[in-house]
N, C-alpha and C positions, 0 to 999 in steps of 0.2 A: 772671732769665734770660728773655729775650723769648720763646724757644721754649716754655717752660713756660706763660707767660701766654697765648700763642696757643692752646695745647692746652686749658688750663682754661677759656678763654672759648668753647670749642666751635667753633673756627675751622678745624678739619681734618675732612676727609671722605675716607676711604679708598675708592677706586673699584674697585681690583682688587688682589688679593694672591694670587699663584700661587707656592706654595712649590716645586713641581716645576720650574718655569722660572726661579725666582730673580728674579721680577719683581713690583714694587709700583708702583702709581700712586695719587696722592692729589691733592686740591685743598686749598689753604690760603688763607684770606682774610686778607690783610695789613692793616696799620694804615690804609692808604689805601682800604680796602674792595675793592680789586682782588683777583681770585681768580687764584692762581698754581698751575700744574701742577707737581707734584713727582713724579719717578719714580726708581726704582732698578732697574737691570738688571745682574744678576751676570755675564752674558755679554758685556756691552758696556762702557761707560765708568763704570759705577757710578751715583752720584747725579747728578741734573740737576734744575734748576728753571727755570721760564720767566721769572723776574724778572731784572732787569738786573745784579744783584750777581755779581761774579766770585768763584768759590770756594764754600765751604759757607756758605749763607745761613741766616737764622733759619727760613725755610720748610722747608728740608731738615732742620734740627735738630729742628723740631717733629715731623716724620714719623719721624725717627730715635728719638724718645722712645717711640713705640708699635710700632715694627717691629724685629724682630730678624733680621738678615741674617747667616747663618753660611755659610761656605764648605762645599760638599758634597764628599765624597770620590768619586773616579771609580768607576763601577760596573764 
């Protein structure tokens, strides 16, 4: 699985993880050595990546391997 390889090769860097806001941002260095920005926003459209792939790409899957995003109950 490509996402596991990117992770084990140390190609991911988490920039921000805010559990209270349900927000995560990270950078993932792809095979072309380009750095892509991956983010998750529970209050917005979920996962996003700056790469040209449509849908859930390997960069998003890489960050998903190390981040647990659970829905919160309303207070």
